N, C-alpha and C positions, 0 to 999 in steps of 0.2 A: 672395469669394475668386476669384483666377484659376484656370483649369483646371490650370495647372502652377504651384503656389505655391513650388516648390522653388528656382526661380531667384530669386524675391523673398527667400526665406529666406537663400539664399547671399549675396546682396548685403548684406543686413542683418548677417549673421554676420561677413562680411569687413570691412565698412566702419563699422558702428555696432552692435555686438552688444548693447549696453545702450542701447536707443533709446527716447526719449520721444516719444510720438505726441501732439502738442499738441491736435489737434482731438478726439481720443478721451479725452484726459486720463489716459493710462495708459502704463506702461512695457512695452516688448516685449523679451524676452530670447530669444536664438537660439543661444547657444553652450552646448555640452553641460555644461561645468563650472559655468556660471552657473545653468542650469536645474536641474541636480542639487543645487546649493547651496540654491536656493530650496525645492525639494521636500522636502529632508531637514532643512532648518534649522528649529530650534525658534523662531527669532525671526520666522518668517513665519506669518501667520494665514490659515487657510482660510475662517474665518467672515468676516473683513474682505474677503477676496478675492472672495467670492461676491456682494458688493454690486453689482458691475458687470454681473452676469448678468440682473438683473431690473428694472433701471431704476426702483427705488423700491418694487417689489412685494415684500413680505417673504416669505422662504422659511421653511417649517416647519423647526424644528430637526431635523437629521438628521446621520448620520455624514459626509455630504458637506460640510456647511457649519458644522461645529463644530470646536472646539479642545479640548485637555485642560482639565478632566477629562471633559467631556461626550462627547468623541469616543470615548474608550476604552470608556466605559459603553455607548454606543449601538452600537458596532461589535462588541463581544465576542460577543454571541449569534449574530450572522450569521457571524462569523469561524469559529466552530465548525462550523456547518452547511456553509460553503463552503470548508473546509480541503481541501487537495489530496487527502488520503487519502479524505475523505468524498465528494468529487466523483468520484474514480476508481471508487468502488464503484457509481457510477451510469453507468458506461461502457456497460453493456449496454442501459440505458434510452435513452441518447442514440443509440446505434447503431440501436435499434429505431425511433426517430423518423425518423432519416435513411433507413433502409431502407424505411419506409412511404411516404416522399415520392418517392424516386428513381424507382420504377416508374411514377409518375404522369407522368413526363416522356418515357416511351417513345413510339415511333411518331410523332415530330415531327421535321421537318427543321430547324426553327429554334425556339429557346427564348429566353426572357429569364431568365437564371440568377439575377438579382436578384429580380424579381417572382414568378417561378414556383418558385424553389427557396430562395434565401437568406432572403427575408422569411417565407414559410410555415414554414421550418425554425426560425427565431428565435422566431416566435410559438408554434409547437407545443412547443418545448422549454420556454419560459417557462410556457405553460399547463399542461404536465405537471408542471413543477417546483412550481408554485404551486397545484396541484390545482383548476384552473378547471374547472367542470362542462362536459361536452362540448357541451351545448346553449347554453352561454354563450360559446363560443370565437370565433365569428365576431364578436360584439360586442367581446370582449376584444381581438382583433387590431385592430379599428377604433380603439378607445380608445387602445391602446398606440401606434398610428401617430400619432394626433392629439396625444397627450400628449408625444410625443418632441420637439416643437418647444420644450419647456421647456429642452432642452439647448443650443439655439443662441442665442448672444448677438445674432446678426444677425436673428433672427426679427422680422417686422413685428408691429404691434399686433393685427391680426386673427388671425394665426396664434397669437400668444401668448395671446389671449383664448380661442381654441378649445382651446389646449393646457391652460390652467388649468381650463377646464370639463371636459375629458376626464380630467384628473388627479383632480378631485373625484368624477367618476363612477366611476373605478377604485377610489378610496378607499371609496366607498359599497358597491361590489361586493364588495370584500374583507371589509368588515364583515359582509356577508351570508354570504359563504362560510365565515367563521370560526364562524358560528352554525348552519350547516346541516350535518346529517350527510352524509357523502360517502364514496365509495370512494377509497382512496388509490392514486395511480398509482405505477408503478415508480420514477419520478423524484421523486415528491412530497416536499416539505420543509415544507409549510405547518404541519403539526402539530408537527414537530420545532422549527421556528423559533419557533412560539408558546410551546412549552415552555421553550426557552432564554431567551426574553424574560421569561417569568414568573419563572424562577429568578433572572434578573439584576435583577428589580424594575422592568422597563420598564413604562410605562403603556400602555394599549390604543392611545391615539392615537400613541404612538411606534412601536408595532408596525405600525400602518396606514401611517404615513409611511415606514417601512422597506420595506414591500411595494410601495408606490408607487415608491420609489426604485429597487428592483430591476427593475421593469418599464421605467420611463423611462430608467434608465441601462443597461438591457440590450437592449431590443428593437432599436432602430436600430443601436447600435454592433455588436451581434452579427451582424445581417444584413449590414451593410456590411463587417465584418471578412471574412466568408466571400466576399462578392462581390468586394471589392478584392483578396483573395488570388487568387481564380480569374482575375481580369482580369490581374493582374501575371504569373501563370504563362503565360497564353495569349499575352501580349505578348512573352514570352521563350522561343522554341522550344527553345533549348539547355538552359535550366534546367528546362523542362517535361520534356524527354527524360531529364535526370538523375533527376528524381523518379519518372518512369514506370519507369525501369530499376532503381531502388532505392527502393521505398516505405518502407524502414526509415529513410530520411532525413526522414520526415514531421515528426518533432519539431523538428529543426533547421530544416526548411523553414518551419514555422509561425512560429518565432522571427524568421527573416529577413523573412518577409512582414509580420509585425507592425512590424518596423523600417522596412521599405521604404514601406509605405502604410497606416498605422494609421488607424482610423476616428475616433479622438479625438486631434486634433493639438495641443490646447492645454489648459492648466490655469490657474486664477486664484488668486493669493495677494495678500497685502499685508503689509508689515513692521509689526510692533508699534511699532517705534521707528525713527528715522533709521538708514539703513544705506548703506554704500558698496559698490558692485559695479562692477567694471571701470573704476574711477576716477571713477564718477559717484555722486552722493548721491541716494538715493531717500528721500523723506520718509515719516514714519510714516503709515500707513493709505493711502498712495498705491497704487492698483491696479497690480498687476504681472501681465502675461500671459506665461507661459513657453510657448514653442513646442516642444512635445515632438517634433514632426515635424522641426523644424530641428535640434534636438539629435541626433536619430537619423540625420541626414545630415552630421554634423560630421566632416570628414576628419581631425581631430586624434585622433579615437577610432575611426572606421571607415574602413579603407582602401578607396579607390574606392567611396564611399558611394552613388554613382549607379548602381552595378551591383547587380543581384539575384544573390546568391551563397548558394545553399541550404546550402552547407557552411560558411558563415561561423562561425568560432569564434576567440576569444570573441565574444559578441554581447550586450553590456550595454545593450540598447536601453531606452528609457524609455516605451515605448508604453502601459504600465500605470501610469505614474507612478513614484514612489519615496517612501520614508519612510512615515510613519504612515498616509497616505492612499493607499498602493499599492492598486490596484484589487482589490476584494474578489472580483470575478467572474473574475479571471484564470485560475484553474484550469479553470473551466467553459468560458470562451471558447476556451482552448487545445484542450480536449477536443472541443468541437463543431466547431471549425475543422479539426482533424485528421481527424475522422470524415467530415466533409462533403467535403473535398478528395479523400480516398482513394475515397470512394463515387462521386463524379462522374467521376474519371479512370478508374476501373474500368469504369463503365457506358458511357462514351463515349470510346473510344480514338482517335477522329478529330475531336475537338472543336476548333473554331476560332471566332474572333470574326467576327461578321457585321455589319460596318459600323463607323463611327466611334463612339467612346465619348464621352459628354458628362457632365461632372461637375456635380453640384448646386451652386448658389451659396451653400450654407450653410457656416458655419465648423465647426460640430459638428452632425452627424457629417460627416466627409469621405467622400463617397460618390457613386456614379454615379446617373444618372437611370434607367438600365437597363443590363443586360449581355446584349446580343443575341449569340447564338452559333448556329453551324451544327453539327449533330451528326454529319454524315457527310462 
């Protein structure tokens, strides 16, 4: 992907919003109303859509790649544990993780806020959440990092092979954690999730797949959400001043930062039967890529979408998707991002970017190679 994909999104949205990419053999949708239609429409299948992600390698059945009735059965136990109220009760635990990392950044003139803050934060939150033993956490972070290439449809064969191996290692580790007596962290959900899965009649393999999905779908997106948000704020001194002068805007700010530069810019679906969108016929089972990032910059929905506006309301962004597959981790991601931004801005009142920023060539996640900053 180009460093600035938004010009490409704009051209497609204005000239060919329902675009068939012949060499890729899939449809690209970039208009808000079309993206929302696909995400919320019952005639579109997530299971069929996921075929394009693995190029023939089968995915274990999970809430990510399933349709009714399997989807509701697999999602329900985790939905209880990750409900907004349940996540809010863990605010103090998230804040404790943030407060433990931020002092590690002191006494440095320059920092990489991605590598030294956002990634460790994401790893520690997930490790605490999933009750990973302290002596296993360095290995956990390495495996989470390697396994995250499973998210990227553009990942090369070597990266994908390493990602699959890392995912299997994570799965084996979780099988061990579930059998090992442990002290539960303030954030921990492993026992609660296991109990909910048992009540719902899920098999042990289905629980292990769910735990893997939480790590693979959480580690990189959460780290890049925090880093992308900080980068966007630092690139807009006026909006940064707005937030510094009124931290109570943090909720609205995070929603706008999600709209502006979300870490997951696409989703995949396929119609169960032939369907017409934007005057074009899409055949049954033909892969459809909906560009969430393009929809989030559609001027028919968002006034001046290229502007960062922390007071933007309403803000019906699709950064977490929509419909039955709306991101399960949205409440946690919002909470972590809010706490992270406030802590960094409070600790470093004179923060500024130190050099040009370079985006990674991946499609998912949308993220920087590094976020170098000066602290004074």
